Each structure stands twice: as C-alpha cells, then as structure tokens.
N, C-alpha and C positions, 0 to 999 in steps of 0.2 A: 466140440462134443459132436461125434458123429456117430449115430446110432440108428438102429433098424428096428425098434419096438418101443412103444410108448411106455413111459414110466407111470402116466396116469391117462385114463380113458377120458372120453368126454364127459363122462359122470363124475370125474375125478378119482375114480376108485383105481386102485393099484391092479396091474396087469401081470400075469407070469409070462414066462417065455412060451412061445408056441411055435410050430413048425413053419418054416419060411420066414422067420424073423429074428432079428438079434437085439440084444442090448450092447452096446459097445460105447466105451469111453476112450477117446483117444488124447493122448499126451506127446507133445512135440519135445524132442530131446536134443540138446547140444550135439553136434557131429563128433564121434569118438568117445560118447559117454556111456553108451549101452552096455559094454564090457563090465564096466564097474556096477551098473544098475543090476545087472542079472544075478549079482552076488549079494544082493541086499539081505539083511536078516529076515525080513518079513516074506521074502520069496523063498529062501531057503527053507524056513520053517515049515512052509506049508506046500511045497512042491512035491509031488508024487516021485520025480524022478529028475535026471538031467535035462529032460526033454529032448527034442528032435529039431535038427537044423535042415532047411530047405532053401533051395536056390529056384527062385519063381521069375518066370519070364511072362508079362502080362502086356497084351494089345488092345487098346481101346478102339472101338469102332464107331463110326456115325456116318450120316450123309454128308456130301459136299457142301451142303446148305446148314449142317448142324440141327437137323429136325429133332433129333433125339434130345439133345442138349435144350433146345429152345423148349420143350416138354417137359423139363426136370427129369430126364431119365440118362443112365450111362450103362453102355453095353462093352462087355469084355470079354476076352479069351485068355485063359491063364494055362500056363504049362508048368507042371511040377513032374520031372522026370519023362515018363512016355504018356503022361495022361493030360488030357486038355478038359477044362471046365469053363463053361460058358455063363456068365452071369449077367443079368438085368436088374438094375438098381432104380430105385425113386428117391426123390428129394425127401426129407422129413416132412410129416403133415403139419399144418398150422397150429403153433401152440404146443407141439410135442416134439421137442429136440432129439429125444431117444427112440424116434420112429422113422425106420426106413425100410419098407418092404423090398424084397428081392425074389428073384426066381433063378435057380440053379440048375444045369442040365449038362451031361457029359456031351461032348462033340468029337468027331472023328480026326480034327486038326485044329490049326491055328485061325482058321476063319470060323466066324459065327454061322449057326443054323437057325434061322428064325422060326423054322417049323417045329421046333423042339421046345418052344415057349407055349404056355397056355392061352391060346388067343382070348378064350372068354375072361381071363382075369386081367391079362395085360393091356388089351384095348388098342386104340389109336394112340401114336401112329404106326406102332410096330405091325398090327395087323394088315397095314395097306403097303408095307415096305416088302421088298424081295431082297435076297442075300447080295443080289448084284448091284443094289443100290448103295451098299455099305462100302466105306473105305476106311483104312487105318488112320488114326488122327494123333496118338501119341502111344509111348509105350512106357513100363516099369520094370527096372530089374533089381531085384531085392533078395537080399540074403536074410532069412527069416528064422527066427528060433523060437518054438513054441514049447510052453511049459503048462502043465495043469496044476492048479492050486486048489486044494481043498480046505476051505475056511470053514469056521464054525456054523455059518448059516448060508454059505453058498458054495458052489464049484465055479471057478473062474478059468478060463483060458487066458494067459497072459501072453502076447506076441511082441517080440522085438524085432523091428524092420529097420534094416539099413542098406541103402542103394540109392537109386537115381530114377528120376522121370525124365524122359528124352522126347524130344519132338524136332525131328530134323537136326539141325546143328546145336539146338538150345538144349541145355541140360540143367537139372536142378536137383539138389541132394536131398535124399529122405533119410530121416532118422527120428522114428517115432515108436511109441508104445501103444499097443491096443489092449484094453482090458475087456473080453467077452463073457458076459453072465451065461453059463451054461445050465445052472438050476440054482433056486434059493431066491435071496432077497436082493433086489437091485442095490439097495442102499450100501452092500458092501463094496461095490465099485467106487463109490465116493469116498469110503475110509480108506481103501487101499490106494486110490488115487492120491488122496492127502498126505498119506505116508510117503509115498513116491515123491511128490512136491519137496516134502521136507527134507528129503535126502539129496535132491539135486536140484538144478535150475531147470524145471520142465513148465511147459506151458500147455494150456489147454488147445487141443487141435480143433478148430471149428471149421474146418474144410476137409472134404473127403480127398483121397488120391485122384480121383476122377475130376474134381473141381480143381485142384491145383494143376493138373494136366491141361485142362482147357484153359487156363489162365496162361500157362506157359507156351502153348502151341498157338494161341490166336489173340494174345494179348487181352484177354477178356477181364475187364475191370468188375469186380464183384461190386454191386450196387448196394447201397444203405437200403434198408427195409423198415418201414415203418410198423407199429404195434398193429396187431391182428385184433379184430373185434372178438371178444369172449361171448360164446353163445350161452349165457346165463339164463335159465328159465325158472319159474315160478317152483318148479318139482324140485330143484336143487335145495340142498340144506346148506347151512352156513359153512360147514367143514370142506364140503366139495368146491364151494364158491371159492374160499381162500385158495384151496389146491389149485384151481383153474387159473385164477388172477395172476399166483405167484409164477406157476408154470409158464404162462404166456410171457411174463416180464424176463424170466430166464432166458426164453428162447429168443426173444426180442434183443437181449444183451449179446448172446452168442452171435447171432446172425452179423450183427453190427461190430463186432470186436476186431476181426481183421480189417475190416473197411476204414476204422478208426486209427488202428495201429499203422497202416500203411499210408493214411493220408490221402488215399486216392480221390476222395469225395468227401468235403466238408460236412455233407450230412450224415456221415458215419458218427462223428463225434456228436452232433446233435441228437441223433436218435439213441445213443448210449445214454445221454444225459436224460433223454425223456424217458428211457427205460427205467433208469434208477428214480427218477421223480414218481413214475408210476409205482414202483416197488415201494418207495418210502410212504407214498400216500396209502397204498394196502395196510401198510403196518400202523401208520396213524388211524386209520377207518375202524380197525377191528381191536386195537391193544386196549381200548377202554372197557369193552365188555368181555375181551379175552386177553388178560393181562399175562401174556407169555413172555418169558425172557428171551425167547427166539426172536421175536419181533425187534426187540433192543438191540440184539447183537447183529442181525442183519441189517437194520437200519442205520446203525453205526458205520459198518463198511461200506453201504451205499452211499452215505454222506461223504466218507473219505474219497471214494473214487469220483464221486462228481466234483469234488473241489480240485482234484487232479486233472481233470477234463475242462474245468474252466478258462484257463488261459488260452488253448488252443481255440475253444469255441468264440471267446471273445475277440480274436485277432481275425477268425474267419469272417465273424458277423461285419467288422470293422471292413475288411478287404473286400468281401463280397457284396455287402450291402451299402454302406456308406459312401466308399471310394467310387464303387462302380456308378453309383447313383449321381455322385458329383462329376464325374467325367460326361455324363450326358447334360446335366444341368449347368455347368461351366466349363464349357470346351476350351475356352482361352487361358484357364488356370494351368500352370505348369504343375502337374502332379508326379512327375516321374520320380524325384527324389523322395517324395512321400510314399509313393507305392514301393520303391524299393526299400525304405526302412521299415515299413509295415510288413514286407514280405520277409526280412531279415528276424523280425520279432516271431512272426507266423512259424518260420521254420525251427526257430528256436523252441518254440512252445511244443511243436510237435516231436522234437528231438526228445525233450523231457518227457512227453506222454508216452513215446515208444519204450522209454525204460520202464514207466510204471505198468504198462499193459503187459510187458514180458516179465514183470516181477512176480516171484512166488505169492505175494500177498493178494495180488488180483487173481491168480488162479485158485488160491484158498478161498477167496469170497465167492467165485463161481461155482467151486465145488460144494461149498457148504450151502449155497442156495439151492442147487440141485439137491442135496442131502435133504435139506429142509422139506422142500417139497414131497420127495419119495417118502420120507419118514412121517410127514405131517407132523413135524416138530413142535407146532404150537400147542400140540395137544398135551406136551410134556409139563411136569410141575404145575398141573392145573387140577380145580376140585371137581366135585360132582356138578355143581351148579354150572360151571364154565362147560363142561362136556355135555350138559343138557343144552345149553345154548348153541354149540356146534351141530347138535342133532336137530336143531329147529329148521324148518323152512325160512329162505333167506328173506323173503318179502318184509316181514314185521321189522327185522334188523335194518333192513335198507332204509325205510322210511324214517327210521330213528336218526340213522347216521347222516342222511343227507340233510334233514331238518337242522340237526345240530351244526352242521358246516355252514349251511345258509345263515343262520344266527350268528354264527361267529363272524362272517364276512360282512355281514350289515353292521356289526358293532364296530368292526375295524374300520369300515368306509363311512361311518358317521363324521359329519363336518367334512366332506370329501373335498371342498374347496380349499381348506386349511392344511390339507396333507403335504409334508414335504416330501422329498424324494424317497428317503428312507422308509418313511410311513407308506407310501405307495407302494414300495418294494413288499414290504410287509403284507399289504393286503394283496397284492400280486400273488404271493405264495399261496395264501389262503384260497384264493380263487382258483389257483391250479389244483389245489386238493379237491375242491368243490367240482371243478370240471372234470377231472379224471373219475371223481366218484360218480357223476352224471352220466359219464360215458360209459363206465364199467357197468351199470345198471339200467342203461337205456332200454335193452332188450326185455326188460320185465314191462315196461311201460311203451312198447312199440306202436300199440295202436293209439297212443295219446298224443295228440297235437300238440297240447301244452309242453310237453316233455321235451320234444324236438325244437320248440320255439324258445324255451329256457336255455337248453344246450347251446343253441346258436347264439343267443345274445350273450351268454356268458363267454363263449368263444370270442367274441367281438371285443369285449371289453378287455379280456386278458391280453389279445393282442395289440390294444392300444396302451396298456400298461407295460407290456413289453417294449414296445417302440419309445415310450418314454424312459424306461431302463436303460435302453441302448444309447440313447442320446446322453444320459448321465454318465455312463460307462465310457464313451468316447472321449470325454473329457480327461479322464485318467490316462487313457491310451494315448492321447495326443502329448501329454506330459512326459510320457515315458521315451517317446523317441524325439523330443525337442532337443537340438543340439545348438551350440554356440558357433556364431559367424557362418550360418546357412541361411542365408536371405532367401534363396528359392523355397526352402523347406518351410522357413518361417511364413511366407506367404502362403504356402499350400495349407499350413496349419490353422491360418488365420481363416482362409476361406471355408475350410472345414467347420471351424466354431462359429462362423457366421451363419453358415447355411443351416447348422445344426440349432442355433438360437431362433433361426425363422421357423423351423420345423417343430421347435418345441411349443411355440404359441399355438401352431394348428392342432398339434398332438393334444394340447391341453383343452382345447375346444371340443374335440372329438371325445376326449375322455369324459367329461362332464356330461355330454349328450348321452352316451353309451352308459354310463353309471345311472342316470336317471332310468333309463329303458330298462336296465337290468332290475333296478329296485322295484319297479312297477309290473315286473313279469310275475304271473300268478304261480304258486306251487303247484307242481305237478304229482307231489307224492302224498300218501295218506288219502288218496281217493278211492 
C-alpha cells in the first residue's frame, strides 16, 4: 500500500482528499497481464472513456551520501512529452499507511530546482542543499495508461504502469496498478482492489517506485519494523481507539510484508507474527462488549496467516538462536552437518511462505483489514447499546478489559509448578494478550510508576515462557532433521538436546521466580 493521505487521523476520524495529498492503493501485477486487466467488466462499466496513454521518463535525485533517502524523502523529475514536473515525497506517517505528503512544481528541464519547493513546509535537509549537491541515482521508464472511473460513491483514477527501473547496468521490471481516489469515500479503493485481486493474481504493493529504485541501485535491504506506540488519550472514545489500534496493526503488517517475503531479515517474519498477534488481541479485547462479526472474520484470517508464518519462524529461531549460541558454548562439536540440515529446512519453509504471501488470500486479507479500518466495520450489525459503548470515553472500558485479562491469567497460572509444557503455552498466550493490552493502554497511565513496573515484569515473565516454549519446539525440529547413518549429525543433535536439557533447568527456576514477582505486582488500573 503506497499512499499519500491518511485514511484515519490521529483522532481516528476519516479524512477527505485535500490538496497536496493522495490516497492511493498499489497492486503488483504479473508481467504481461495488464492488457487483460484493462478490459475487466468493473473497469469498462465505470470508465468515462478509453483513457490516455503516456510515455514517462523519470529520474530520481539524491546527494552522493543519499541524504534525502536517509531522511525519508524522494526527489524526482518526470518528463511527459515536452513537460517536466519535479516532485518531492515523504514516507507515510507512523500508523497511517495511506499517508504520504508531496510537493510538485514544474521545472525547465530534467534537473531539479530546489528553489521551487516551499522551504517553510519542506524543512531540512532540503533547505540546506543546493542544486549542485544532487546527482541522478536511478530512473524509471514507464508506459502508462490512465482511466477515470465514476463509481457510485467516488471518483477513482486507475493507472496501469509497465516498464522498468534502471540503475546503471541493473534493471527491474515494473508492472503495477495504482488506484488513486480523486473524490468520495476511500473504502471504494478496497472494494475495487478486491475485485481486481479476484480477477487476477495481484499482490498488494507495499513499496513505492522510489523505494524499489534505491534497493536496486544501492542494494538497500529494507529493514523489519517494530510496532509503533499508539497515542491513546483519555479524550478518545472507544470507536476511535479501535480504529487507531487496528490501523497501526495494518501499517505494521504492510511494512514487514516485503521483508518477510524476501527472507532478507528473520525479523520480518517475527514482526509480521507480532502484528497478527496484536491484531487478534484487539479483536479479543473488544468483542465481548462489542460483539461484531467483523472481529470474528478478521481474527480467523489473522490466525490462518500466523499459522503459515509459523514454520519459517521456528527454523529462524533454531538457526539464529539455538545453533548460534551452541557454536560459542561448544566450539569442539562439529555442527556443520546440523547447520546444513537446518538451512535446508529453513529455505524450504521460506519457499512455502513466499507462495502464501503472494497468494490472493493474503492480499484479500490485507485489503479487508484496510477496508474494516476505513469503514469502521465493527459498527455494522450492532444495536443501540453497543453504539453507545463505542461513543464512551475509553478509560472505563480499559479498566474492565485489563482486570478481566489479569484474572484470567492468574487462574490459568494457578499451581504454576505443576503446569506441563502445553499448559505453560496456554498461559503464555493469555499473558501475551495481557501484555499487548497493557502496552496499548499504557499512555493512559503514563504518569503511574506502577503501570510501567507491571508491564516490565509481565514482559520478563513472557520472555521466560517463550524460552521454555523454544526448548520444547526444538525437540520436534531435531526429529525432523534426524537421518539414518549420519553419525556426525547424530552427535550434533545429541549435543543440542543435552544443552537444551541443561537450559531447561535454568529456565524453570527463572520462570518460577518471575511468576511469583508478577503475581505480587499491584494492579495499576482502576485507580
């Protein structure tokens, strides 16, 4: 999703299109498929005319040190016929994946003119640069077909782009569709996007052309991104808080989608799973007081995607954590065969995951989540009593939610010493929900020391439970790679198993200590 205008503001309220901003949904298409997509009934039915074709040549500029890129900016000059347009764009704002500010101005040629940008709005580093400090970094050559669609609730510009990104001798194919809202309701973009995904194997585009260009030109590896803190205040009503929390989860998933798909950083898969767990927690937090079918539908798809991400995450943890630590702890053990076997499993799991993330079901899920946030779909099929709850300040409901989750966790952890591995895992899931809830609502208690102490002890307990779960999971993974007549591999597996058994004793001791501390931590809510 590459957009330049928020679907929801900081207050959670819907925002209309305004000058200097766009709402845009990007879909990636297989090479050679755009011709067929241009003739889909949903497009022909609503198109004003046959549209216009353009050949666009665009050059992107930066300093040799890539100062603009480091500050989340991209600067381009685009040529269309005899005209040249300079555009400066910013990255989307935190928690607002459909927001990207931009400034455009005509220039005399293919080189940029920074003096034509509004210095008071743009700020540093642009205001401190001269035109001579800029150099071309990459270019795009695109054949563009633009059509205007008049839909019942909106006017949408649909753009079909096919061409290349070029950086020196390197080249990458471009084949994508952009849906830009010109007027009306933004939820139309999600409806239209879903219809296009149903008609062809399209995938949501989470990177702009500029981001792809920098990756091509400089081997820039997109980093995984952690969830942003949501600025909830006592003035927010329940409806706004749900929109803010779900919108942040949506952005979190989009920012890590490409990282997980490419497998360039194990943290990408991890952060996608975190985002999905947070999303499922939001559904669980509110569905008792707001029994909306929308929560059940989103939760089901989030659960499915979490399961698909699971194998890759398991092998990442095994390779990056357990084996890496054992190399240091037992340098005399031959781990070459074990590492090779683990790496094969890891590559296989990522191959399967890439197919899932590129699948239409994943795209539909991400589109439906964005649509839910934009439409606030949890308000559908609810009665007046529920609507009244949605209009209440969040504080009273928060105290009720956190207290309920805390009681549930204490019940689950009763007789802690006797809990087996599966029971500990169930407790860990409950504690994760409690931890996410505490993190979501911590800004409401920002001045309360007990709230931060509670969150800190809860996080430590959850970490220890996670370590215990990793030890249990490693036994299953070791069985998966065990082979007959492989003495060196068997020796390495035995070393891992023995080391893990020793670790299990230490983890169990730490767990009991952290559980006692957590139980003794005073409540921070309801004060």
